[in-house]
C-alpha positions in Angstrom: 0.0 0.0 0.0 1.3 3.4 -0.9 2.3 5.7 1.9 -0.3 8.4 2.8 1.3 11.6 1.4 -1.1 14.0 3.2 -2.5 14.5 6.7 0.9 14.9 8.3 -0.1 18.0 10.4 0.1 15.9 13.6 3.7 14.9 13.1 5.1 17.7 10.9 5.1 21.2 12.5 4.2 24.4 10.6 7.4 25.9 9.2 7.4 29.2 7.3 10.2 30.0 4.8 13.2 31.4 6.5 12.8 35.1 7.2 15.8 37.3 6.9 17.1 38.9 10.2 15.5 42.3 10.9 18.9 43.9 11.0 19.7 42.8 7.5 16.3 43.5 6.0 16.3 47.1 7.3 19.1 47.8 4.9 17.4 47.1 1.6 14.0 46.7 -0.2 14.4 43.0 -1.1 11.7 40.6 -0.1 12.1 39.4 3.5 11.1 35.7 3.0 13.4 33.1 1.3 11.9 30.6 -1.1 11.0 27.1 -0.1 13.3 24.3 -1.3 11.4 21.6 -3.2 11.5 19.1 -0.3 10.4 21.7 2.2 7.5 22.7 0.0 6.4 19.1 -0.3 6.7 18.7 3.5 4.6 21.7 4.3 2.0 20.9 1.6 1.7 17.4 3.1 0.4 18.9 6.3 -3.0 19.6 4.7 -5.8 17.5 6.2 -7.7 17.3 2.9 -10.8 18.1 4.9 -14.3 17.5 3.4 -15.3 21.1 3.6 -12.2 23.2 2.7 -12.8 26.4 4.6 -9.5 27.7 3.1 -11.1 27.6 -0.4 -14.5 29.0 0.7 -12.7 32.0 2.4 -10.6 32.8 -0.6 -12.2 35.4 -2.8 -11.1 33.5 -5.8 -12.2 30.1 -4.4 -8.8 28.7 -5.3 -8.7 24.9 -5.3 -6.2 24.9 -2.5 -6.5 21.3 -1.2 -5.9 19.9 -4.7 -2.8 22.0 -5.5 -1.4 21.2 -2.0 -1.9 17.5 -2.8 -0.2 17.9 -6.2 2.8 19.7 -4.5 3.1 17.1 -1.8 3.2 14.3 -4.3 5.7 16.0 -6.6 3.2 16.8 -9.4 4.2 20.5 -9.5 3.2 21.3 -13.0 -0.3 20.1 -12.3 -0.3 22.1 -9.1 0.5 25.2 -11.2 -2.2 24.4 -13.7 -4.8 24.1 -10.9 -3.6 27.3 -9.3 -3.6 29.3 -12.5 -7.1 28.1 -13.4 -8.7 30.3 -10.8 -6.1 32.9 -10.2 -4.5 35.2 -12.8 -1.5 36.2 -10.5 -0.9 33.4 -8.0 2.7 34.4 -7.3 1.5 37.9 -6.4 -1.3 36.7 -4.1 1.1 34.3 -2.5 3.3 37.3 -1.5 0.8 40.0 -0.6 -2.6 38.4 0.3 -3.4 38.7 4.1 -3.5 34.9 4.4 -3.9 35.3 8.1 -7.3 36.8 7.5 -8.4 34.6 4.6 -7.3 31.1 3.7 -4.8 30.3 6.5 -6.9 32.0 9.1 -9.7 29.6 8.3 -7.6 26.4 8.0 -9.2 23.5 9.9 -6.0 22.3 11.5 -5.3 25.9 12.7 -8.6 25.7 14.5 -7.5 22.4 16.1 -4.3 23.9 17.4 -1.7 22.4 15.0 -0.8 25.5 13.2 -2.2 26.4 9.8 -0.8 25.1 6.5 1.5 27.7 5.0 -0.8 28.1 2.0 0.6 31.5 0.7 4.2 30.4 0.8 3.4 27.2 -1.1 1.4 29.1 -3.6 4.3 31.5 -4.2 6.7 28.5 -4.5 4.5 26.8 -7.1 4.3 29.7 -9.5 7.9 30.9 -9.0 8.9 27.4 -10.0 6.5 27.5 -13.0 8.3 30.7 -14.2 11.7 29.2 -13.7 10.7 26.0 -15.7 9.1 28.0 -18.5 5.6 26.7 -17.9 4.2 30.2 -17.9 3.7 31.2 -21.5 2.0 34.1 -23.3 -1.7 33.5 -24.1 -2.3 32.1 -27.6 -6.1 32.1 -28.2 -7.5 29.4 -30.4 -9.2 32.0 -32.6 -9.0 35.8 -32.8 -12.1 37.9 -32.6 -12.6 41.3 -34.2 -14.3 42.8 -31.2 -12.2 44.9 -28.9 -12.5 46.0 -25.3 -10.9 49.1 -23.8 -9.8 48.8 -20.1 -9.2 52.0 -18.1 -6.7 51.2 -15.4 -3.7 48.8 -15.4 -4.0 47.6 -11.8 -4.8 44.0 -10.8 -8.5 44.2 -11.7 -7.9 45.5 -15.2 -5.0 43.2 -15.9 -7.0 40.1 -14.7 -9.8 41.0 -17.1 -7.3 41.7 -19.9 -5.8 38.2 -19.4 -9.2 36.5 -19.5 -10.4 38.4 -22.5 -7.3 37.7 -24.5 -7.7 34.0 -23.8 -11.0 34.3 -25.6 -9.4 36.0 -28.5 -10.8 39.5 -27.8 -8.6 42.5 -28.8 -7.7 44.4 -25.6 -6.3 47.9 -25.1 -5.4 49.0 -21.5 -5.2 52.8 -20.8 -3.3 54.0 -17.7 -2.2 57.3 -16.3 1.2 56.0 -15.1 4.3 55.3 -17.2 4.3 51.6 -16.1 1.4 49.2 -15.8 0.5 47.5 -12.6 -1.2 50.2 -10.6 -0.6 49.9 -6.9 1.2 46.6 -7.5 3.9 48.7 -9.2 3.9 52.0 -7.3 2.0 51.4 -4.1 3.4 48.2 -2.6 7.0 48.2 -1.5 9.6 45.8 -2.9 10.1 44.1 0.5 6.6 42.7 0.0 6.5 42.4 -3.8 9.7 42.8 -5.8 8.9 44.8 -9.0 10.3 42.3 -11.5 7.5 39.9 -10.3 5.0 42.5 -11.5 6.8 43.5 -14.7 7.2 40.0 -16.0 3.4 39.6 -15.8 2.9 42.8 -17.6 5.4 41.7 -20.3 3.6 38.3 -20.6 0.3 40.2 -21.3 2.0 42.4 -23.8 3.4 39.3 -25.6 -0.1 37.9 -25.5 -1.3 40.8 -27.6 -2.6 43.2 -24.9 -1.9 46.8 -26.1 -0.8 49.2 -23.3 -1.4 53.0 -23.7 0.5 54.5 -20.8 1.0 58.1 -19.6 -2.7 58.5 -20.7 -5.0 60.5 -18.5 -8.6 59.8 -19.5 -10.5 63.1 -19.7 -7.3 65.0 -20.7 -5.3 63.0 -23.2 -8.3 61.1 -24.5 -12.0 61.4 -23.7 -14.1 58.7 -22.2 -16.5 59.0 -25.2 -13.6 58.5 -27.6 -12.7 55.2 -25.8 -16.3 54.1 -25.9 -16.4 54.9 -29.6 -13.3 53.0 -30.4 -14.2 49.7 -28.5 -17.2 47.3 -28.4 -17.1 47.4 -24.6 -15.3 49.4 -21.9 -14.1 48.3 -18.4 -13.4 50.9 -15.8 -10.8 49.6 -13.3 -9.2 52.8 -12.1 -8.9 51.9 -8.4 -9.2 54.7 -5.8 -6.4 57.2 -5.5 -7.9 60.1 -3.7 -6.3 60.2 -0.2 -8.5 60.8 2.9 -7.2 63.9 4.5 -6.7 65.3 8.0 -7.7 68.8 9.3 -6.7 70.5 12.5 -4.2 73.2 13.2 -1.2 73.5 10.9 -2.5 70.7 8.6 -0.8 72.4 5.6 2.7 72.5 7.2 5.6 71.4 5.1 6.6 67.8 5.8 3.1 66.4 6.1 2.7 64.1 3.0 0.3 61.6 1.6 1.1 57.9 1.8 0.6 57.4 -2.0 3.1 60.1 -2.8 5.6 58.7 -0.3 5.3 55.1 -1.5 5.3 56.0 -5.2 8.6 58.0 -4.8 10.2 55.1 -3.0 9.1 52.6 -5.6 10.2 54.8 -8.5 13.7 54.8 -7.0 13.7 51.0 -7.1 13.2 51.3 -10.9 16.2 53.6 -11.1 14.1 56.7 -11.7 15.2 60.1 -10.6 12.7 61.5 -8.1 13.1 65.2 -7.4 10.9 65.1 -4.3 13.1 62.4 -2.8 16.4 64.2 -3.8 15.1 67.4 -2.1 14.3 65.4 1.1 10.5 66.1 0.9 9.7 62.4 0.4 12.8 61.0 2.1 12.8 59.8 5.7 16.6 59.7 6.1 17.7 61.2 9.4 14.2 62.2 10.4 11.7 61.4 13.1 8.8 59.9 11.2 5.2 59.5 12.3 2.8 57.5 10.2 -0.9 58.0 10.9 -3.2 55.0 10.2 -3.5 51.3 11.0 -4.0 49.6 7.6 -1.7 47.8 5.3 -0.7 51.0 3.6 0.4 52.4 7.0 2.5 49.3 7.5 4.1 49.8 4.1 5.0 53.4 5.0 6.6 52.7 8.4 8.7 49.8 7.0 9.8 52.0 4.1 10.8 54.8 6.5 12.9 52.3 8.5 14.8 51.3 5.3 15.3 54.9 4.3 17.3 55.6 7.5 14.8 57.4 9.7 16.1 58.0 13.2 12.8 56.9 14.7 9.5 55.6 13.3 6.2 55.7 15.1 2.7 54.6 14.0 -0.3 56.3 15.5 -3.6 54.3 15.5 -6.8 55.4 17.2 -7.9 51.9 18.2 -5.9 49.1 19.9 -3.9 46.2 18.3 -6.9 43.8 18.3 -9.0 46.2 16.2 -6.3 47.1 13.7 -7.4 46.6 10.1 -3.9 45.7 8.8 -2.3 42.3 8.7 -1.0 41.1 12.1 1.9 39.5 10.3 2.9 42.8 8.8 2.6 44.5 12.2 4.9 42.0 13.7 7.4 42.4 10.9 7.3 46.2 11.5 7.9 45.8 15.2 10.9 43.5 14.5 12.4 46.1 12.3 12.1 48.8 14.9 8.8 50.5 14.5 7.0 51.7 17.6 3.2 51.6 17.7 1.3 54.1 19.7 -2.1 52.5 20.2 -5.3 54.4 21.1 -3.8 57.6 19.7 -5.5 60.0 17.3 -4.1 63.1 15.7 -6.0 66.4 16.4 -3.6 68.8 14.7 0.1 69.5 14.1 2.9 71.6 15.6 5.1 73.6 13.3 8.3 75.6 13.4 9.1 78.1 10.6 6.4 76.5 8.4 7.6 73.0 8.8 6.0 70.3 10.8 7.6 69.7 14.2 5.2 67.4 15.8 1.7 65.8 15.9 -0.8 66.9 18.5 -2.0 63.5 19.8 -5.3 62.8 21.6 -5.3 59.6 23.7 -8.3 57.5 23.2 -10.3 54.6 24.9 -12.6 52.2 23.2 -16.3 52.8 23.9 -19.6 51.3 22.6 -19.5 49.3 19.3 -20.4 51.2 16.1 -22.6 49.9 13.3 -20.0 47.4 12.2 -19.6 45.9 15.7 -16.2 47.5 16.3 -15.8 49.5 19.5 -15.7 53.2 18.7 -12.7 55.2 20.0 -13.5 58.0 22.4 -11.2 60.8 23.5 -9.8 60.8 27.1 -10.0 64.4 28.4 -6.7 65.9 29.4 -4.6 63.1 27.9 -3.1 65.1 25.0 0.6 65.3 24.1 2.9 66.3 21.3 4.7 63.5 19.3 7.8 65.0 17.8 8.1 64.6 14.0 10.1 65.9 11.1 8.0 63.9 8.5 4.4 62.9 8.9 2.8 60.4 6.5 -1.0 60.3 6.3 -2.1 56.7 5.6 -5.8 57.1 6.3 -7.1 55.2 3.3 -8.3 56.1 -0.2 -11.5 57.4 -1.7 -12.8 57.4 -5.3 -12.2 60.4 -7.5 -15.3 62.0 -9.1 -15.0 60.1 -12.4 -18.3 61.4 -14.0 -17.0 65.0 -13.4 -13.4 64.3 -14.3 -14.4 62.5 -17.5 -17.4 64.6 -18.4 -19.7 61.6 -18.6 -23.4 61.7 -18.4 -25.3 58.6 -17.1 -22.4 57.0 -15.2 -24.1 56.5 -11.9 -22.2 56.6 -8.6 -23.1 55.6 -5.0 -23.3 58.0 -2.1 -19.7 57.1 -1.3 -18.6 58.1 -4.8 -17.9 54.6 -6.1 -19.3 53.6 -9.4 -22.7 51.9 -9.2 -22.2 48.5 -10.9 -24.1 45.2 -10.9 -22.8 42.6 -8.5 -20.6 39.8 -10.1 -20.9 41.2 -13.7 -19.7 44.8 -13.1 -22.4 46.2 -15.5 -23.0 49.9 -15.1 -26.0 52.1 -16.2 -24.2 52.8 -19.5 -24.6 50.2 -22.2 -21.4 48.2 -22.8 -19.6 49.9 -19.8 -18.5 47.7 -16.9 -16.6 48.6 -13.7 -14.6 46.4 -11.3 -12.3 46.6 -8.3 -11.8 49.4 -5.8 -13.7 51.9 -7.9 -16.8 49.8 -7.2 -16.0 48.3 -3.8 -14.0 51.1 -2.2 -10.4 50.4 -1.1 -10.1 46.7 -0.8 -7.7 43.8 -1.4 -5.8 42.9 -4.5 -7.3 39.4 -4.5 -10.8 40.9 -4.7 -9.8 43.1 -7.6 -8.6 40.0 -9.4 -11.8 38.2 -8.7 -13.9 41.2 -10.0 -11.8 41.4 -13.1 -12.2 37.8 -14.0 -16.0 37.8 -13.3 -16.5 40.9 -15.3 -14.5 39.5 -18.2 -16.9 36.6 -18.4 -19.9 39.1 -18.4 -18.2 41.2 -21.1 -17.8 38.0 -23.2 -21.5 37.3 -22.8 -22.3 40.9 -23.9 -20.1 40.6 -27.0 -21.5 37.3 -27.9 -25.0 38.7 -27.6 -24.1 41.7 -29.8 -22.6 39.3 -32.4 -25.8 37.2 -32.4 -27.9 40.3 -33.0 -25.7 41.5 -35.8 -26.0 38.1 -37.5 -29.8 38.1 -37.5 
């Protein structure tokens, strides 16, 4: 009888890929986790219990067939593992790196609930696809038949790129328009290299270009080309712009020099990793070197900012968050990584203004908080503690308070593009259909700021709906 290759969680302990020492990783922007060796990947995959109801799969936005590709990895059938992984996920190597697995698949692993430590799903996923790239299994799309119909996609982030991939597989002609000089959206300019090295993103973009996707970069819709012109050029349009408008802070001296937006700070740092010259970094405006840095916010963007400041050589880095650690929206794994690297967290602390000297920020006016009654979401609402104010010294303050949608109908001069009261585009659930015929929308511009994996899911779902729309149009034309 063949030896059972799975169910080894009782005898084999959970073991993450080796993490570089904090002292070493503070010095560069390289990814902090090493790659699994083949035997280690097999060993960790074999811990899967192959449970009858795979909660890892049901709690993954893409419903990845995780138990099957863990089984394939454990039994040495790695190419099949890649094929299964790729069938539901356009960018598995990216999700393996940046998904908050502790809140999704791994956080719902059955053996985690039984006290044995979750299967290291994200690390195995990353290993599978990195190996697939090394072995040449990842190839440009070659559709069985080309179609004359074309789709214009506005936004080259994960949602737009996922849709582009699916549409090209069906032979549709795809053009992607993006305001930046490189495709990838926040994958390229928002997420630091220590979480997602940029060559990982660029090789996917190159693969899509080789598959026939046309990229029109440095293109601002509403300025360089009108939305109506894009609609007129294509048989359908997908809006996948993401949300880039930063939530702001008021209070005294909120306009002081040295108070910057997270998106500007992270974009400058990521541009440097491409070898670009960044004037705002050279001048010191977006450079933390030698400065006392305070980051305001508790999400994953805030974690990216504090860890970037450490690597830029800040003398101190503090993170202010108005709730406690248990109520923090960001990944607990990323918070731990930040603490290891020297970031200090000031919990239950909210900004109420800024101190300045000669027009430049010199500190944050901090109001200490306590948690009161739950709000509409069930989370305890922070309440100020009277008389518990203090000034946190700072030479650079980064606002990482989340993102809101831009007013696209106004920016683009579009009539009939309906938005919600939050400013997001009103689109049909699962299909992304909007009120405009042949216009679809996906990702954060519909959901509000969310996870990359949800944008990928939306892009794939909407691509299927767009294909139905194009097929229906073809059928009508043929009558």
